[in-house]
KOLNU-777371 format. One line per 4 residues: their letters; for each residue x, y, z of N, C-alpha, C, CB. Coordinates in Angstrom, 2 decimals, decimal comma. Glycine has a CB too. Example, Ala and Ser with C-alpha at 12.3 -4.5 7.8 and 13.67 -1.06 7.14 Angstrom:
<atoms>
AS> 13,19/-5,69/7,80/12,30/-4,50/7,80/13,20/-3,30/7,80/11,31/-4,47/9,05; 12,85/-2,25/7,08/13,67/-1,06/7,14/12,90/0,03/7,87/14,08/-0,60/5,72
</atoms>
This chain:
<atoms>
MELS> -12,29/-12,17/-28,34/-12,14/-12,30/-27,01/-11,14/-11,07/-26,38/-11,60/-13,75/-26,78; -11,65/-10,22/-25,55/-11,05/-9,11/-24,81/-10,13/-9,85/-23,90/-12,12/-8,16/-24,04; -8,86/-9,08/-24,02/-7,76/-9,74/-22,87/-7,95/-8,78/-21,65/-5,91/-9,73/-23,42; -7,71/-9,28/-20,58/-7,91/-8,59/-19,20/-6,78/-7,82/-19,20/-8,01/-9,51/-17,88
ITVI> -6,77/-6,92/-18,41/-5,66/-6,01/-17,87/-4,54/-6,79/-17,33/-6,17/-5,08/-16,76; -5,07/-7,87/-16,45/-3,95/-8,71/-15,57/-3,24/-9,47/-16,68/-4,63/-9,87/-14,31; -3,85/-9,95/-17,72/-3,22/-10,90/-18,66/-2,17/-10,08/-19,69/-4,46/-11,70/-19,52; -2,71/-8,81/-19,84/-1,67/-7,91/-20,57/-0,47/-7,50/-19,79/-2,30/-6,65/-21,03
IIAA> -0,72/-7,36/-18,40/0,38/-6,95/-17,67/1,44/-8,11/-17,63/-0,07/-6,52/-16,28; 0,87/-9,37/-17,30/1,52/-10,45/-17,33/2,56/-10,81/-18,58/0,54/-11,33/-17,20; 1,81/-10,57/-19,67/2,57/-10,91/-20,87/3,45/-9,73/-21,18/1,64/-11,27/-22,09; 3,31/-8,40/-20,84/4,35/-7,37/-21,01/5,41/-7,82/-20,04/3,83/-5,85/-20,73
TSII> 5,26/-8,01/-18,71/6,23/-8,14/-17,53/7,07/-9,42/-18,20/5,41/-8,47/-15,83; 6,44/-10,49/-18,74/7,30/-11,87/-19,12/8,07/-11,44/-20,10/6,49/-13,21/-19,63; 7,58/-10,68/-21,14/8,49/-10,51/-22,34/9,65/-9,81/-22,07/7,86/-9,83/-23,43; 9,43/-8,59/-21,32/10,55/-7,65/-21,03/11,62/-8,41/-19,95/9,89/-6,18/-20,36
SFMA> 11,11/-9,20/-18,97/11,88/-9,69/-18,05/12,72/-10,87/-18,83/11,00/-10,14/-16,81; 12,17/-11,52/-19,79/12,80/-12,56/-20,59/13,92/-11,80/-21,50/11,65/-13,37/-21,51; 13,64/-10,68/-21,88/14,81/-10,05/-22,69/15,75/-9,52/-21,86/14,41/-8,98/-23,61; 15,55/-9,13/-20,67/16,61/-8,68/-19,78/17,39/-9,66/-19,12/16,11/-7,89/-18,81
FSNH> 16,80/-10,95/-19,15/17,92/-11,98/-18,58/19,07/-12,17/-19,42/17,37/-13,40/-18,36; 19,00/-11,70/-20,64/20,28/-11,96/-21,57/20,73/-10,63/-22,01/20,00/-12,91/-22,91; 20,05/-9,55/-21,59/20,45/-8,17/-21,80/20,89/-7,46/-20,79/19,54/-7,47/-22,27; 21,93/-7,27/-20,39/22,30/-6,58/-19,08/22,30/-5,22/-19,37/23,67/-6,98/-18,48
KLLD> 22,37/-4,63/-20,56/22,28/-3,15/-20,73/20,91/-2,68/-20,40/22,65/-2,72/-22,16; 19,87/-3,63/-20,78/18,27/-3,44/-20,43/18,15/-3,51/-19,15/17,28/-4,45/-21,00; 18,79/-4,50/-18,48/18,60/-4,78/-17,03/18,94/-3,46/-16,36/19,52/-6,01/-16,47; 20,28/-3,05/-16,55/20,79/-1,99/-15,81/19,97/-0,52/-16,13/22,37/-1,93/-16,16
QFIF> 19,19/-0,50/-17,21/18,50/0,65/-17,50/17,24/0,59/-16,69/18,25/0,79/-18,97; 16,57/-0,58/-16,45/15,29/-0,71/-15,76/15,13/-0,92/-14,48/14,68/-1,56/-16,21; 16,58/-1,37/-13,78/16,61/-1,78/-12,26/16,35/-0,60/-11,51/17,99/-2,42/-11,77; 15,83/-0,81/-10,27/15,71/0,41/-9,40/17,01/0,53/-8,54/14,39/0,30/-8,43
YPPA> 17,81/1,61/-8,96/18,96/2,17/-8,56/18,85/3,57/-7,85/19,77/2,23/-9,68; 18,79/3,64/-6,57/18,39/5,01/-5,88/19,38/6,05/-6,52/18,56/4,98/-4,10; 20,52/5,95/-6,38/21,38/6,90/-7,00/20,95/7,54/-8,41/22,65/6,23/-7,14; 20,75/6,63/-9,21/20,26/7,15/-10,65/18,79/7,85/-10,39/20,12/5,76/-11,86
VRRG> 17,84/7,24/-9,74/16,80/7,95/-9,49/16,93/9,36/-8,89/16,09/7,20/-8,76; 17,87/9,54/-7,98/18,17/10,89/-7,46/18,83/11,82/-8,54/19,12/10,76/-6,22; 19,23/11,30/-9,57/19,81/12,03/-10,64/18,81/12,45/-11,79/20,91/11,20/-11,20; 17,47/12,03/-11,26/16,24/12,31/-12,25/15,87/11,26/-13,01/16,48/13,35/-13,21
QWYR> 16,26/10,10/-12,89/15,72/8,78/-13,64/14,58/8,32/-12,84/16,85/7,54/-13,76; 13,40/9,09/-12,72/12,40/8,66/-11,96/11,61/7,42/-12,63/11,54/9,82/-11,69; 11,72/7,20/-13,85/10,84/6,21/-14,64/11,43/4,82/-13,80/11,15/6,24/-16,60; 12,64/4,79/-13,12/12,94/3,50/-12,64/11,79/3,02/-11,51/14,45/3,54/-12,02
FFSC> 11,07/3,95/-10,72/10,16/3,67/-10,05/9,09/2,55/-10,54/9,71/4,79/-9,82; 9,01/2,70/-11,86/8,02/1,84/-12,58/8,71/0,78/-13,46/7,10/2,72/-13,47; 9,85/1,00/-14,05/10,34/-0,03/-14,87/11,08/-1,21/-14,01/11,29/0,63/-15,89; 11,30/-0,99/-12,90/11,96/-1,90/-12,09/10,79/-3,33/-11,91/12,39/-1,02/-10,56
GLIH> 9,51/-2,95/-12,11/8,61/-4,02/-11,91/8,43/-4,90/-13,33/7,20/-3,38/-11,39; 9,04/-4,45/-14,40/8,99/-5,06/-15,62/10,14/-6,04/-15,75/9,01/-4,06/-16,69; 11,13/-6,23/-14,78/12,21/-7,00/-14,89/12,40/-7,94/-13,62/13,35/-6,12/-15,13; 12,95/-8,87/-13,81/13,10/-10,17/-12,72/14,41/-10,88/-12,54/12,16/-11,35/-13,14
ADWG> 14,69/-11,22/-11,53/16,08/-11,83/-11,38/16,31/-13,01/-12,05/16,41/-12,10/-10,05; 15,34/-13,84/-12,24/15,49/-15,22/-12,84/14,03/-15,70/-13,12/16,30/-16,28/-11,80; 13,75/-16,88/-13,76/12,79/-17,70/-14,10/11,74/-17,82/-12,84/13,43/-19,02/-14,56; 12,35/-18,32/-11,83/11,57/-18,63/-10,55/10,94/-17,27/-10,10/12,56/-19,28/-9,34
HLLF> 11,74/-16,30/-9,85/11,29/-14,89/-9,49/9,97/-14,47/-10,31/12,51/-13,83/-9,82; 10,33/-14,70/-11,69/9,12/-14,04/-12,73/7,98/-15,18/-12,46/9,63/-13,92/-14,71; 8,02/-16,34/-12,48/7,04/-17,06/-12,46/6,19/-17,16/-11,17/7,48/-18,15/-12,86; 6,96/-17,01/-10,09/6,17/-16,83/-8,67/5,37/-15,64/-8,63/7,14/-16,72/-7,42
NMIA> 5,92/-14,62/-9,10/5,09/-13,28/-9,19/4,10/-13,41/-10,21/5,94/-12,02/-9,52; 4,08/-13,73/-11,52/3,07/-13,89/-12,37/2,11/-14,64/-11,99/3,43/-14,27/-13,42; 2,30/-16,10/-11,35/1,26/-16,96/-11,02/0,64/-16,17/-10,00/1,66/-18,37/-10,61; 1,16/-15,73/-9,13/0,25/-15,00/-7,72/-0,66/-13,91/-8,47/1,43/-14,03/-6,33
LYMF> 0,04/-13,12/-9,32/-0,88/-12,17/-10,01/-2,01/-12,55/-10,84/-0,19/-11,44/-10,79; -1,69/-13,62/-11,55/-2,92/-14,12/-12,38/-3,91/-14,90/-11,44/-2,43/-15,13/-13,64; -3,55/-15,27/-10,35/-4,49/-15,98/-9,46/-5,56/-14,89/-8,57/-3,53/-16,91/-8,41; -4,80/-13,89/-8,35/-5,63/-12,79/-7,64/-6,00/-11,67/-8,40/-4,94/-12,25/-6,52
GEIV> -5,25/-11,41/-9,59/-5,51/-10,27/-10,39/-6,95/-10,36/-11,06/-4,39/-10,14/-11,45; -7,18/-11,64/-11,56/-8,34/-11,59/-12,34/-9,56/-11,50/-11,67/-8,41/-12,62/-13,11; -9,46/-11,76/-10,23/-10,56/-11,72/-9,23/-10,75/-10,19/-8,97/-10,21/-12,58/-7,83; -9,58/-9,55/-8,70/-9,82/-8,32/-8,37/-10,13/-7,31/-9,55/-8,76/-7,95/-7,63
EAQF> -9,58/-7,70/-10,69/-9,97/-6,70/-11,85/-11,42/-7,03/-12,03/-9,09/-6,89/-13,33; -12,06/-8,19/-12,07/-13,56/-8,44/-12,06/-14,16/-7,59/-11,04/-13,92/-9,94/-11,78; -13,61/-7,61/-9,69/-14,27/-6,60/-8,75/-14,51/-5,15/-9,05/-13,55/-6,57/-7,64; -13,24/-4,69/-9,57/-13,18/-3,53/-9,89/-14,37/-2,94/-11,14/-11,76/-3,46/-10,23
VGIF> -14,62/-4,06/-12,12/-15,22/-3,83/-13,21/-16,82/-3,95/-12,71/-14,68/-4,81/-14,34; -16,75/-4,73/-11,75/-18,29/-4,96/-11,17/-18,83/-3,79/-10,52/-18,40/-6,12/-10,06; -17,82/-3,02/-9,96/-18,42/-1,90/-9,16/-18,42/-0,60/-10,08/-17,56/-1,64/-7,74; -17,43/-0,55/-10,86/-17,12/0,89/-11,69/-17,44/0,64/-13,09/-15,47/1,44/-11,63
GPTG> -17,83/-0,60/-13,72/-18,12/-0,94/-14,93/-16,82/-0,70/-15,61/-19,29/-0,22/-15,47; -16,86/-0,57/-17,17/-15,69/-0,55/-17,94/-14,44/0,12/-17,38/-16,00/0,03/-19,11; -14,86/1,29/-16,90/-13,91/2,18/-16,09/-13,21/1,25/-15,18/-14,67/3,37/-15,24; -13,52/0,44/-14,48/-12,97/-0,20/-13,42/-11,61/-1,01/-13,95/-14,09/-1,14/-12,77
KLVY> -11,50/-1,34/-15,27/-10,12/-1,84/-15,63/-9,18/-0,67/-15,82/-10,15/-2,71/-16,95; -9,43/0,43/-15,88/-8,34/1,57/-15,86/-8,01/1,84/-14,29/-8,95/3,05/-16,66; -9,10/1,84/-13,48/-8,74/2,11/-12,04/-7,96/0,86/-11,52/-10,08/2,41/-11,11; -8,16/-0,27/-12,02/-7,30/-1,53/-11,55/-5,91/-1,34/-11,99/-7,83/-2,96/-12,16
LAMY> -5,60/-0,97/-13,36/-4,50/-0,64/-13,94/-3,82/0,56/-13,03/-4,84/-0,29/-15,40; -4,48/1,45/-12,73/-3,90/2,53/-11,96/-3,41/2,12/-10,63/-4,86/3,59/-11,79; -4,15/1,19/-10,02/-3,56/0,72/-8,78/-2,50/-0,07/-8,87/-4,40/0,09/-8,04; -2,13/-0,90/-9,93/-1,04/-1,68/-10,34/0,13/-0,76/-10,42/-1,32/-2,40/-11,64
VLAL> 0,00/0,17/-11,35/1,19/1,11/-11,85/1,42/1,86/-10,62/0,86/2,16/-13,20; 0,51/2,57/-9,85/1,14/3,40/-8,81/1,60/2,57/-7,57/0,13/4,50/-8,36; 1,14/1,20/-7,60/1,72/0,40/-6,36/3,23/0,02/-6,69/0,81/-1,05/-6,07; 3,68/-0,07/-7,94/5,05/-0,22/-8,39/5,88/0,97/-7,72/5,11/-0,19/-10,02
AASV> 5,46/2,10/-7,85/6,17/3,16/-7,35/6,00/3,32/-5,77/5,72/4,38/-8,09; 4,93/3,15/-5,45/4,55/3,39/-3,86/5,31/2,43/-3,05/2,91/3,16/-3,51; 5,51/1,13/-3,52/6,19/0,20/-2,84/7,62/0,29/-2,36/6,10/-0,76/-3,54; 8,36/1,10/-3,40/9,77/1,31/-3,25/10,02/2,82/-2,91/10,51/0,88/-4,55
IPTY> 9,21/3,65/-2,44/9,52/4,96/-1,84/10,20/4,60/-0,57/8,23/5,89/-1,60; 9,96/3,84/0,29/10,59/3,84/1,40/12,03/3,21/1,25/9,77/3,19/2,35; 12,14/2,39/0,18/13,43/1,89/-0,26/14,27/2,97/-0,78/13,28/0,85/-1,29; 13,88/3,92/-1,57/14,36/4,99/-2,18/15,02/5,92/-0,94/13,17/5,67/-3,04
INNK> 13,98/6,18/-0,11/14,36/7,10/1,03/15,54/6,72/1,89/13,22/7,24/1,94; 15,66/5,14/2,04/16,56/4,46/3,10/17,80/4,20/2,17/15,88/2,97/3,85; 18,02/4,34/0,78/18,98/3,91/0,11/19,66/4,90/-1,02/18,49/2,78/-0,39; 19,17/6,27/-0,81/19,20/7,06/-1,98/20,77/7,50/-2,04/18,09/8,35/-1,89
DNYH> 21,59/7,13/-1,08/23,01/7,45/-1,25/23,65/6,14/-1,23/23,59/8,42/-0,15; 22,83/5,05/-1,33/23,65/3,61/-1,54/23,92/3,27/-2,83/22,93/2,38/-1,03; 25,17/3,41/-3,29/25,66/3,02/-4,45/25,64/1,43/-4,88/26,92/3,53/-4,41; 25,62/0,77/-4,00/25,55/-0,72/-3,90/24,31/-1,42/-4,10/25,95/-1,10/-2,69
YRSL> 23,20/-0,58/-3,80/21,89/-1,18/-3,74/21,05/-1,27/-5,06/21,12/-0,45/-2,76; 20,56/-2,25/-5,31/19,69/-2,43/-6,53/18,31/-3,28/-6,08/20,59/-3,27/-7,76; 17,23/-2,88/-6,73/16,03/-3,66/-6,66/15,37/-3,96/-7,74/15,20/-3,17/-5,95; 14,65/-5,24/-8,08/13,91/-5,38/-9,27/12,76/-6,43/-8,97/14,87/-5,81/-10,47
GASG> 11,77/-6,32/-9,66/10,66/-7,31/-9,63/9,24/-6,71/-9,39/10,94/-8,32/-8,52; 8,32/-7,27/-9,56/6,91/-6,80/-9,53/6,19/-7,16/-8,27/6,16/-7,36/-10,68; 7,10/-7,66/-7,23/6,61/-7,89/-6,11/5,66/-6,98/-5,29/7,56/-8,13/-5,53; 6,03/-5,81/-5,34/5,42/-4,89/-4,62/3,77/-4,58/-5,14/6,39/-3,66/-4,69
AVSA> 3,87/-4,48/-6,27/2,54/-4,33/-7,19/1,89/-5,82/-6,98/2,91/-3,97/-9,05; 2,52/-6,83/-7,27/1,68/-7,92/-6,93/1,02/-8,02/-5,57/2,40/-9,02/-7,10; 1,70/-7,64/-4,50/1,21/-7,83/-3,01/0,05/-6,80/-2,99/2,44/-7,49/-1,76; 0,10/-5,63/-3,83/-0,98/-4,71/-3,45/-2,35/-5,35/-4,27/-0,55/-3,03/-3,93
VIFA> -2,19/-6,18/-5,27/-3,31/-6,96/-5,94/-3,83/-7,83/-4,85/-2,83/-7,84/-7,22; -2,94/-8,65/-4,32/-3,26/-9,75/-3,45/-4,11/-9,16/-2,28/-1,93/-10,48/-2,94; -3,53/-8,30/-1,54/-4,07/-7,45/-0,36/-5,38/-6,91/-0,63/-3,17/-6,28/-0,01; -5,59/-6,34/-1,87/-6,87/-5,83/-2,26/-7,83/-6,92/-2,33/-6,82/-5,12/-3,54
GILF> -7,26/-8,04/-2,99/-8,28/-9,24/-3,11/-8,68/-9,73/-1,58/-7,53/-10,59/-4,02; -7,87/-9,53/-0,76/-7,83/-10,27/0,77/-8,98/-9,14/1,10/-6,04/-10,28/1,93; -9,01/-7,85/0,98/-9,87/-6,95/1,36/-11,39/-7,35/0,94/-9,41/-5,68/0,80; -11,54/-7,80/-0,35/-12,80/-8,03/-0,79/-13,19/-9,47/-0,26/-12,85/-7,87/-2,34
HPLV> -12,29/-10,49/-0,27/-12,61/-11,72/0,15/-11,63/-12,23/1,09/-12,77/-12,55/-0,93; -11,86/-11,63/2,39/-11,17/-12,10/3,43/-11,10/-13,51/3,95/-11,53/-11,44/4,30; -12,15/-14,25/3,67/-12,03/-15,69/3,75/-11,49/-16,41/2,76/-13,12/-16,21/3,93; -11,10/-16,03/1,80/-10,44/-16,86/0,64/-9,27/-17,74/1,13/-9,87/-15,87/-0,50
GIGL> -9,10/-18,93/0,94/-8,17/-19,65/1,40/-6,78/-19,47/0,62/-8,68/-20,93/1,40; -5,75/-19,23/1,40/-4,27/-18,68/0,93/-3,38/-19,71/1,52/-3,82/-17,07/1,53; -2,31/-20,01/0,90/-1,32/-20,92/1,30/-0,01/-20,99/0,45/-1,93/-22,19/1,32; 0,85/-21,61/0,77/2,08/-21,78/0,17/1,93/-22,75/-1,15/3,07/-22,36/1,26
FFIP> 2,57/-22,34/-2,09/2,54/-23,28/-3,39/3,02/-24,81/-3,03/3,62/-22,63/-4,60; 2,04/-25,71/-3,57/2,39/-27,14/-3,37/2,30/-27,72/-1,92/3,78/-27,34/-3,83; 1,54/-26,91/-0,95/1,18/-27,45/0,43/-0,41/-27,28/0,48/2,00/-26,57/1,73; -1,11/-28,35/0,37/-2,47/-28,48/0,49/-3,29/-27,94/1,59/-2,68/-29,66/0,46
VYIA> -2,90/-27,02/2,10/-3,48/-26,63/3,38/-3,44/-24,99/3,34/-2,58/-27,31/4,69; -4,64/-24,52/3,54/-4,89/-22,94/3,29/-5,35/-22,26/4,54/-6,05/-22,68/2,14; -5,06/-21,08/4,97/-5,72/-20,61/5,96/-6,42/-19,12/5,39/-4,69/-20,52/7,21; -7,48/-18,61/6,08/-8,19/-17,49/5,62/-7,32/-16,35/5,19/-9,09/-17,06/6,62
GFLF> -7,67/-15,86/4,13/-6,77/-14,75/3,69/-6,40/-13,60/4,61/-7,35/-14,17/2,57; -7,27/-13,18/5,29/-7,06/-12,01/6,23/-5,97/-12,60/7,32/-8,60/-11,48/6,97; -5,98/-13,74/7,66/-5,04/-14,20/8,60/-3,68/-14,54/8,19/-5,54/-15,25/9,17; -3,76/-14,91/6,78/-2,50/-15,21/6,02/-1,84/-13,74/5,75/-2,83/-16,09/4,54
GALY> -2,62/-12,78/5,45/-2,12/-11,52/5,19/-1,56/-10,89/6,44/-3,13/-10,71/4,60; -2,01/-11,03/7,55/-1,46/-10,52/8,82/-0,27/-11,25/9,17/-2,43/-10,61/9,94; -0,07/-12,56/8,85/1,13/-13,20/9,28/2,13/-12,80/8,16/0,96/-14,80/9,47; 1,67/-12,58/6,89/2,75/-12,14/5,82/3,26/-11,08/6,17/2,33/-11,93/4,49
LLVS> 2,62/-9,85/6,91/3,03/-8,74/6,99/4,20/-8,75/8,29/1,79/-7,85/7,10; 3,75/-9,48/9,43/4,51/-9,76/10,58/5,85/-10,27/10,19/3,80/-10,72/11,44; 5,86/-11,46/9,49/6,95/-11,94/8,91/7,78/-11,01/7,96/6,55/-13,04/8,28; 6,96/-10,30/7,19/8,14/-9,68/6,11/8,52/-8,45/7,10/7,48/-9,07/4,26
GWLD> 7,98/-7,89/7,97/8,38/-6,78/8,80/9,62/-7,21/9,59/7,21/-6,33/9,75; 9,48/-8,43/10,28/10,77/-9,16/11,08/11,96/-9,31/10,04/10,34/-10,84/11,71; 11,45/-9,82/8,83/12,77/-10,13/7,86/13,34/-8,86/7,46/12,42/-10,98/6,44; 12,52/-7,72/7,19/13,11/-6,43/6,65/13,96/-5,91/7,71/12,02/-5,35/6,22
KKGG> 13,57/-5,81/9,03/14,20/-5,53/10,34/15,57/-6,33/10,44/13,19/-5,93/11,54; 15,38/-7,48/10,17/16,62/-8,31/10,53/17,69/-7,91/9,24/16,19/-10,15/10,60; 17,14/-7,71/8,09/18,23/-7,40/7,09/18,82/-8,50/6,70/19,24/-6,53/7,54; 19,75/-8,47/5,50/20,41/-9,43/4,85/19,50/-9,98/3,66/20,83/-10,49/5,84
GNIN> 20,12/-10,95/2,94/19,31/-11,52/1,88/19,11/-10,71/0,66/18,05/-11,83/2,38; 18,48/-11,23/-0,42/18,45/-10,23/-1,60/16,94/-10,03/-1,86/19,26/-10,81/-2,99; 15,96/-9,82/-1,00/14,76/-9,81/-1,13/14,16/-8,40/-0,38/14,29/-11,13/-0,62; 13,50/-7,76/-1,14/13,09/-6,43/-0,65/11,77/-6,43/-0,04/13,09/-5,46/-1,73
HSAH> 11,76/-6,97/1,40/10,47/-7,03/2,06/9,81/-5,88/2,15/10,54/-7,51/3,28; 10,59/-4,84/2,24/10,17/-3,33/2,60/8,85/-3,05/1,34/11,80/-2,04/2,40; 9,25/-3,56/0,21/8,50/-3,33/-0,90/7,16/-4,19/-0,75/9,33/-3,66/-2,16; 7,37/-5,40/-0,27/6,23/-6,26/-0,17/5,22/-5,56/0,93/6,72/-7,80/0,26
IFGA> 5,75/-5,19/1,93/4,90/-4,63/3,01/4,13/-3,22/2,55/5,86/-4,35/4,32; 4,92/-2,51/1,82/4,23/-1,25/1,39/3,54/-1,32/0,22/5,09/-0,20/1,23; 3,73/-2,42/-0,59/2,77/-2,63/-1,52/1,38/-3,16/-1,09/3,31/-3,46/-2,40; 1,64/-4,02/-0,14/0,43/-4,60/0,44/-0,67/-3,51/0,92/0,87/-5,48/1,65
LFGI> 0,22/-2,55/1,90/-0,60/-1,54/2,61/-1,19/-0,44/1,29/0,48/-0,70/3,90; -0,49/-0,42/0,34/-0,86/0,62/-0,71/-2,18/-0,08/-1,39/0,49/0,93/-1,89; -1,99/-1,39/-1,61/-3,39/-1,87/-2,18/-4,60/-1,79/-1,42/-3,34/-3,21/-2,51; -4,30/-1,94/-0,12/-5,62/-2,03/0,76/-6,05/-0,61/0,76/-5,41/-2,63/2,37
GFAI> -5,08/0,54/0,76/-5,43/2,04/1,12/-6,13/2,52/-0,27/-3,94/3,06/1,57; -5,54/1,95/-1,44/-6,10/2,39/-2,72/-7,62/1,94/-2,76/-5,26/1,77/-3,97; -7,70/0,73/-2,61/-9,18/0,21/-2,74/-10,09/0,87/-1,89/-9,32/-1,24/-2,43; -9,63/1,12/-0,60/-10,67/1,77/0,28/-11,03/3,09/-0,20/-10,20/1,90/1,70
VAFQ> -10,15/3,79/-0,39/-10,36/5,14/-1,01/-11,03/5,18/-2,35/-9,07/5,81/-1,17; -10,74/4,34/-3,06/-11,47/4,22/-4,55/-12,92/4,02/-4,37/-10,93/2,93/-5,49; -13,11/2,75/-3,62/-14,43/2,45/-3,45/-15,35/3,22/-2,49/-14,44/1,23/-3,13; -14,83/3,77/-1,61/-15,55/4,64/-0,63/-15,95/6,22/-1,50/-14,39/4,87/0,86
AFSD> -14,92/6,61/-2,18/-14,99/7,87/-2,73/-15,79/7,84/-4,15/-13,56/8,40/-2,86; -15,68/6,91/-4,77/-16,45/6,91/-6,20/-17,49/5,69/-6,37/-15,31/6,77/-7,46; -17,88/5,06/-5,32/-18,84/4,05/-5,47/-19,78/4,03/-4,10/-18,07/2,64/-5,75; -20,69/3,23/-4,33/-21,51/3,13/-3,04/-21,29/1,60/-2,42/-23,21/3,44/-3,37
FPVL> -20,26/0,98/-2,94/-19,92/-0,50/-2,38/-19,28/-0,14/-0,85/-18,64/-1,43/-3,51; -19,95/-0,77/0,09/-19,30/-0,72/1,51/-18,07/-1,61/1,86/-20,34/-1,11/2,49; -16,96/-1,26/1,14/-15,90/-2,29/1,15/-15,29/-2,65/2,57/-14,79/-1,81/0,24; -15,51/-1,79/3,42/-14,94/-1,86/4,82/-16,15/-2,80/5,59/-14,69/-0,14/5,56
QNFV> -17,30/-2,32/5,41/-18,29/-3,05/6,05/-18,52/-4,45/5,68/-19,41/-2,41/5,91; -18,19/-4,54/4,14/-18,31/-5,94/3,72/-17,21/-6,89/4,19/-18,36/-5,99/2,24; -15,88/-6,36/4,42/-14,73/-7,09/5,00/-15,28/-7,53/6,53/-13,27/-6,05/5,03; -15,84/-6,65/7,27/-16,11/-6,97/8,55/-17,15/-7,95/8,72/-16,39/-5,86/9,22
DQIK> -18,01/-7,75/7,90/-19,21/-8,62/7,87/-18,92/-10,25/7,66/-20,14/-8,09/6,67; -17,91/-10,44/6,56/-17,36/-11,69/6,20/-16,77/-12,35/7,45/-16,32/-11,52/5,09; -15,90/-11,44/8,14/-15,18/-12,15/9,28/-16,04/-12,36/10,48/-13,95/-11,38/9,72; -17,13/-11,38/10,68/-18,04/-11,83/11,57/-18,75/-12,90/11,50/-18,73/-11,09/11,73
NMSV> -19,05/-13,41/10,26/-19,81/-14,48/9,79/-19,01/-15,78/9,51/-20,50/-14,04/8,60; -17,90/-15,74/9,91/-17,00/-16,75/9,34/-17,31/-18,10/10,51/-15,17/-16,09/9,28; -17,06/-19,38/9,93/-16,84/-20,61/10,77/-15,56/-20,96/11,22/-17,26/-21,70/10,12; -15,50/-21,85/11,89/-14,34/-22,62/12,22/-13,58/-23,09/10,82/-14,80/-23,90/13,13
GDII> -14,50/-23,66/10,18/-13,81/-24,15/8,92/-13,08/-23,29/7,98/-14,71/-24,73/8,16; -13,51/-21,94/8,09/-13,04/-21,13/7,14/-11,62/-20,65/7,62/-14,04/-20,01/6,89; -11,20/-20,93/8,81/-9,86/-20,45/9,34/-9,02/-21,42/8,73/-9,69/-20,40/10,97; -9,11/-22,69/8,65/-8,08/-23,54/7,94/-8,82/-24,50/7,02/-7,15/-24,35/8,98
QTPG> -8,28/-24,30/5,83/-9,10/-25,19/4,71/-8,30/-26,01/3,97/-9,85/-24,37/3,66; -8,87/-27,04/3,44/-8,21/-28,07/2,72/-9,06/-28,21/1,44/-8,10/-29,43/3,56; -8,20/-28,86/0,22/-8,72/-28,76/-1,12/-9,99/-29,82/-0,91/-7,51/-29,19/-2,38; -11,12/-29,30/-1,55/-12,45/-30,32/-1,52/-13,34/-30,00/-0,26/-11,98/-32,03/-1,42
GR> -12,88/-29,10/0,58/-13,53/-28,83/1,60/-13,21/-27,59/2,59/-13,49/-29,91/2,17; -14,16/-27,01/3,41/-13,74/-25,87/4,22/-13,76/-26,19/5,68/-14,59/-24,70/3,97
</atoms>
């Protein structure tokens, strides 16, 4: 049985994150540290997505990646064929870097700033999934009420933008925002440039044809 790219990413990220929990040298080598990047350690744009702060951080990201990644990867394969797996992998890897470019620009001289986690790339996958399936129900874990994905995505970006502007805390909201936007942009460019799949028209058509029950959903019904 062939493993999906999503499962391989989850396995690799989980193993390296687990190792870094008890290996501070590994953590320091992989973490996103803008002054070190400025000194030429560009690999940190990517390595920071392989480590996490704790088990909760890791599990949240990997569960979200699994839930959306399998769907998005299948969508890529369905349109591009076997090459779709490589296109999907490229989106994920490039999103790791793209999501923290603004962070680097704003903190390149900040010797106290550090960031870690795959949230930016996971956001890219989630929002690519919303682009393909805007009416999919999304909600918070353990709360049995969901709203249409495109509405959830809009609220997510608004709240993340507000929290990023507010500042404080240990969450890199900027990475979430730019990862999400990168995922949407990558999917649009890839599908419009290299396939006949009308990704934007598909998005618009689904929203135009939605019903009231698509807006707020509960388990077992829409």
